[in-house]
Structures are given as structure tokens and as C-alpha cells.
C-alpha positions, 0 to 999 in steps of 0.5 A, spaced: 565 520 477 561 524 481 560 521 488 554 523 493 553 523 500 549 517 504 542 519 504 539 521 511 533 518 514 529 524 512 531 524 505 530 516 505 523 517 508 521 522 503 524 519 497 521 512 498 514 516 500 514 519 493 515 512 490 511 508 495 505 512 496 500 507 493 503 502 498 502 507 504 494 508 501 493 501 501 496 500 508 491 506 511 485 502 507 487 496 510 488 499 517 481 502 517 478 495 515 482 492 521 479 498 525 472 496 523 473 488 524 476 490 531 469 494 533 465 489 531 468 483 535 470 488 541 463 491 542 459 485 540 454 484 545 452 477 547 445 474 546 441 474 553 434 471 555 428 474 557 429 472 564 436 475 564 434 481 561 429 483 566 434 481 571 439 486 569 433 491 568 432 491 575 439 492 577 440 498 572 439 505 575 442 510 570 443 510 563 447 515 558 448 517 551 454 513 548 456 519 544 456 525 549 456 521 555 450 525 558 447 521 564 440 520 566 436 516 570 434 509 567 428 508 563 426 502 560 422 505 555 428 509 552 434 504 554 437 502 547 434 507 543 436 513 539 438 519 544 433 525 543 435 530 548 442 529 549 448 534 548 449 531 541 448 535 535 441 534 532 442 528 527 449 526 531 446 523 537 448 516 539 444 511 543 442 510 551 446 505 554 444 503 561 449 502 567 448 499 574 452 505 577 453 512 575 458 514 570 461 519 575 463 514 579 468 511 573 464 506 570 467 502 565 466 504 557 463 498 553 469 501 548 474 500 552 477 493 549 476 497 542 480 503 544 486 498 547 486 494 541 486 500 536 492 503 540 496 497 539 494 496 531 496 503 530 502 502 533 504 496 529 502 500 523 506 506 524 512 501 526 511 498 519 510 504 515 517 507 518 520 501 517 518 501 509 519 508 508 525 509 512 529 502 510 534 503 505 533 498 499 539 494 497 541 495 490 546 492 486 553 494 487 554 496 480 550 499 474 552 499 467 550 504 461 553 505 454 555 512 452 551 515 447 557 518 443 561 512 443 557 506 445 563 505 450 560 501 456 560 505 463 560 502 470 557 506 476 555 505 483 548 507 486 551 514 488 552 516 481 544 516 480 543 522 475 550 524 475 553 528 470 560 525 468 565 525 463 566 518 458 573 516 459 573 513 452 571 519 448 571 525 453 564 527 452 559 528 458 554 523 459 548 523 464 547 517 468 540 514 469 537 515 475 534 509 480 528 508 475 532 507 469 538 504 471 540 497 469 544 492 473 549 486 469 543 481 469 539 487 465 544 488 460 545 481 459 538 480 458 537 486 453 543 484 449 540 477 448 534 479 446 537 484 441 541 478 438 535 474 438 531 479 434 537 480 429 538 472 428 530 472 427 530 477 422 536 474 418 532 467 418 526 471 415 530 474 410 533 468 407 526 465 406 526 461 413 518 460 415 517 459 423 512 454 425 505 457 425 507 463 420 505 463 413 510 464 408 511 471 405 510 468 397 505 463 398 500 463 393 493 464 394 489 458 394 485 456 387 478 457 386 474 451 386 471 449 380 464 451 378 459 445 376 
């Protein structure tokens, strides 16, 4: 039997990506949803009373665009509203974010916890992705297939997937099934049992046996009701 070398990590990664691309896409969608939830939780501002708002406004000295970070002197009429004259492209502007200190002194961004959480979430996702695509899937030790020329049962290992071998019984060349079509011993037993059951049921029907819920093949049609 033709033997193959053990696949490298890169080969396993590429092979698993071809078969598990749907799981990868779903995991990316899930990661995007996690980012959205994290953004909502980490950037949510708590409700403040009117007195607290006035007290904070008295302490604000600057405000900046939360997209391009252009800074200007605090203006209570513009604070919290869409930016109109910042470095952002028209239509892509953010909101004026008031601060007590200038951004030049290293003011802390309100998105700092979102960035931190997103970083760790991305690391976890990448780790799971590498494990899923680089992990060698455990397969049964042996697989079985019948020779199409003499029906002799051939046994082979996973290293023989899609290999061309010579049948030891009829000496004809046989291509072994690949990983998608390979059958282990349990699959072979189940397939044999289903075929035997089908043959048994066919013979019973030929002998005139009627299974529960089935009408007999030679059942006479019901007589019409007499006309009064």
C-alpha cells in the first residue's frame, strides 16, 4: 500500500480551512457581534442629573472630535453634537467630546476599555482559530472498502486516502476512497445490515406478506354502494 508522510501544520491548516470554511465565517460573524456588545457596554455613559451636568460643564475647558481628535475650546452649545468643522471628511465626522484637560497632555480616551477588551477578544479568537484549523482530527485506525473487480474487502489506514493500490486478491488496480468517502468498520456493518434488511423485506413482499400500514397489492376495489 502507498504510504504518505504525516502532514505538516501548514498542510493541515490549508486542508481544514477548505473543509471548515463555514465555521470560520460563522466565528468571524460571532466575533463582530461580540465587538458590538463590548462597544455598547464599555462606552455607555451613565445618566447624570441636571445639577451634576452643570457642575461638570463648569469644569470642562476643552472638547475634541472623537474621530479625528481635533481639539478646540469648550463650547456648551456644541458639546455632544456632530462635528462640522474638524479634520474629518464631510459626512464622516464624529461628535464633540468635552474634556477637563487638553488632549495634548494625554487625556484618557473613553474607548480605552473597548480597545483593551477587543484586543483580548481578538487574541482568544485567533487562538481558537489556530487550534481548529491546525488540530489533527482523530480518525479510526482502519478503513474498509470492497474491490470493485472482485468484491474482496480491503483494509487501509488514513495515510492511504485517495491512493492507488493493487488488490492482493485479483491483482487489479483500485483507488482508495478519500477522507470524505472513507468508511470505518461501524459504517460498513451498518451498510451491510441495511442491505440485508432491504433484501429480507423484498422477499417478504414477494411472498405476499403485508406490512402494517400497507395495503395488499391484490386488494379488490370496494364495491359501489347500491342505488336506492
